Each structure stands twice: as C-alpha cells, then as structure tokens.
N, C-alpha and C positions, 0 to 999 in steps of 0.2 A: 556963539552956541547959545541955544536956549532951549532950556529944560521945559518939557510938556506934560509930564506926568512923574510920578514915582511909588514905588512900593516896596516896603518891607519882605523879602521871602522866610519862609519857615526856619531858614538856616540861618537869619539874619543879615544875609546878602542885601544890598541895597540895589534895585533895579528901577532906572531911570530912563524914560524916553527921551531923547530931543531931536533937534534941528539945527542943521548948519547949512547956510546959504537954500534954505530948501530941501535938502537932502535929510531922510528920516533915520535915524540910529538909536541902538541903546546902549546905554552903561551899568555895569556891573561891577560895585565894589565891595571889599570883604568887609564885614561884620567888625566896629571900630576897635571891639577887644580882642581881635584875633591876629591884629598885624599894626606893624610900626608903620605908620605913613611917612611918606608917600610911598605908595605901593607900585610896583614893577607891574605893565602893562602888556595884556597879550590882545591883537587885533584880532578879530575871529574870522577868518573868511568864511564864504558860503557858496553854495551855487545861484545862478539868478532866476530862483523860484519865488522871489519876495521873502523880507523880511516874517510878515505874519506864518506863512507858511513854513519857514524855516526856524519859528520861535522853541518849540518845545526843544529840538536839538541844540539850540545855539545857547538858551537857557540853562539846559544839562552841562554844557561845556563850560560855562561861566561857572556854574556853583562848582564846577570841580576845581576852577581855577582860584575860585576865590576861599577854597578850604586850603589853599598852598599859599595864601597871602597877596595873592595876582588881581590887579584888578583886570576885567576885560570888556571891550566894546565893539559894537559890530554896527556897520552902516550899511544904509541900501544901496544895492548894484545902480549902473544906469539902466533905464529901460525896463526894470525890474519892482514888482509890489506895484506902489500906487505912483511910481513915477513915469513921467512922459515916456511913450516908445518912440522908436525911431526906425524908419521904413527899411535902413539896410540891413540892421537886425533881425527884425521880423522875416526877410527875404532869406537871409542865412539859415534861420531856424527850419524854412519852409523846407530849404533847398535839403538841410539834412534830413528832415521828416521823410521826403522821398528817396533819399540815397538809402535810407537803412530800410524803408520798406521794399524798395525792389532788390533789396538783398546784395547789393553789391558794395564796392569799395566807397567811401567818405574820401573824395578828391582833396589836394593839398588848397585847391581854390577855395571850397566849403568851410574848409577849418581856418584859411587865413582868416574868410569875410566874418566868421562866427565870432572870432577867439580875440584877432589884432584889435580892432575899434574898441571892444569892452577891455581890452588890457590899455589902451592910450586915454580911455575917459575913467576907468575905476582908479588907477595908481596916482594920479594927482588929486581925485577926490580923497583919498585914505590918507594922503600925506597933509593935506589940509585939516581931517581929522585930528590925525596926532597933533599938531601942532594946536589945536584947540584941548584936546584932552589932556596934553602934557604940559597945560598953563593953569590948569586944576589943580590947588593945593595940596588935594588927596593922592594924587598920580606923580611918578616920578618915572625915571626909566631905571634899567634898560628897559625895552619894545620886542615882544616876538611878536609872529606872524604864524596863525596855525589855520591849517584846512584853505576851503574855499577852491577856486579856480586857479588849478595849479601854476598858469601862466601867468595870473596876477602875482602870486607870490614868487615867482621869479624875477620880473621886471621891479618887485619893491625889494627883494632880497640887492640886486644889482644898483637900486639910487638912492634907495634910503638907509642912510649909515645909523638911523637911531636903531632899527631893526638888527639884533644882535643873533639871534637864532631864530631858524622857521620850521614848522612841523608841517611839512606838506600832502597832500594826498594825489596820488597817479591815478586820478580817476575823472580826467578831462581831457579833451583833443587837445594836442600842442602842436602850433605850429612849427616848422622847420626852422624860421629865423628864431623862435621861442628856446628850441633847442642849442643854438649857436650860443645865444645870450646867454645861458645857462653855464657855459664854461668860464662866465666873468661872477660867478656866486663864488665865497668864500666863507660863509659865516656857517657855523654849525647847522646840519640838517637832520630832520628825522623822518623819514619818508615812509607813509604806509602805502600800502599796495596789497589790493584783493587780489589773490591769485588766480578767480575766476571768473574776474568783472567781464560780464557781457557787453559792456560798452567800451571798454579800454582795451587796446592793441597789448597783451604785456609786454611782448619784444619790445615795442617802442617805450614803454615806462622804463624798461632796462637800460635800454638805451641811452634815455634822459638821466636815468641815475648814473649812468657812468659818465656821461657830459658834464655833470656839475663839479667846479674845480674846488669845492670846500675840501679840506683837507680830514675832516670829521665829519663824517655822513654817515649813516646807518638806514639799510632798507629794511623796514619790519614788513614782511609778507605774512598773510592770514590767510587759509583756504576760505572759498566763499565768493559770493556774487558783489556787485557794486553796495547793496545795501545790506550785507549780511558782517558789516564790520562789528567785532566781539567787544562788550561792552568795556572788558579791560584795556583795549586798544589804547582807549580817551585815556586811564589812568596812566600808562606809560607815555603818553605826549606830556600828561603834565610833570611827570618825573624827569624829562627833557627838557623841561622849561626849568623845573625847580634846580637845575645844574646850572644854566645858562644865566638866568635873568637873577640870581641872586648873588 
C-alpha cells in the first residue's frame, strides 16, 4: 500500500488516498484525540460509478464513522473510475440499458452477466485491501461492511471472517445464485430499503431479506426513490456498527 496524498478535514478526520497493486482507494481515520487506537474499520461499498463521482457521499459516511471512533476505507471497483474497462461488463451494461429503454423485464442472463463477474473480481480485491489496512498500526478489528453493491456485501459476509456486521442497501440487481448464497450469511445485518425505488424490485428485495440466514437482521424501510435516502438513515447505520464493532 502506497499513500499518495493526505489532508486533515475540518472535523479533524485524516483523509489519505492510496494505491494497492494499482487499485486506488481512500482511507479516513478519526482525529487522534477522539479515539483510542487501533480503531475498528468500516469498509465503505459504493456503486460502480467511480470513486471521484462517489466521493462526496463516501466522505460524508466516513466522517459519520470517524465521529464514532471508526476508521473507514473505500477502494475503486473493477472497471470503474480510472481503472481499465472490460468488454463483458460494458456489454452487460449496454444490454441493461436496452432492456430498461424497451420497458420490459431485465432477464436473469443480463443480471448474471452484470453482477457475478463484478463480485468475483471485487471481493478478492477488498480482502487484499483489508490485509493491508489491518496491518496499519492505527487500525484494528473488528471490521464492518457498509453499503455498495449488495451482492458484493453478500459474498464478503460469507467468505470474510473478519467482517462481523454489515449494513446493506437493497438497491441493486441480485442474481438468483446470490440469493442462495445469502442463506449462508450469519452475521448481524442492517438492510436499508427505499420503498419506492424505481430501479429495484421491492418484492425481490423482501425475498432476499427473508433468505438471509442471520439470527439478527433488521429491515429499515423508508418511503421514496433510490436517491431519496433520508440523512438520518446514515446515522442509524453508524449506531448499528457502534453496537457491533466496539
């Protein structure tokens, strides 16, 4: 891991950009006076729009986490931002656009092609980032995972034992294979659902929530569309992590 820049935000949070094997990322750590080190870590997931585009929302989430004494980090997804594109993903996105423009249903084949290769690439990279981040003296366990492509969160919750709790956003397509994988998830979950999300099948999201094998799982539903998540919803996620990462 190589740090490429750093700045101290007005609330005292230290923000550092880094690269790891060519993959960009950002690490936020609390002000030294506000927390004992090492700090627990929250990995911030995000949609495949690129870290620069997602920065304002990621930084806001990280600062909420820092206020509770948590470090937070995000890494660029495969095929996003300045990372090289791959033809199969571009084709899947084009097929999705055509299906939506035609007003018809999005087929399982399109969803699989869009999501499963991303999960297969993103999860090992996130685990490698965890290795590097947890080696830093100012960061320790346990680890939480928050937001992003929900299928990535599902896979991480199954295979990564260092992640002890997850806050997931039911706002993306989920392949049927990932619904079956969700039955193996056992960590505590806080699942956010926008009730009128124009791009998400509400019943599919409810079926996914039912499939999760966790003994402790909470469905947090708000009225409104995909981009209408109320500000206090983020605060509720931080309180969820405060219960499980301390």
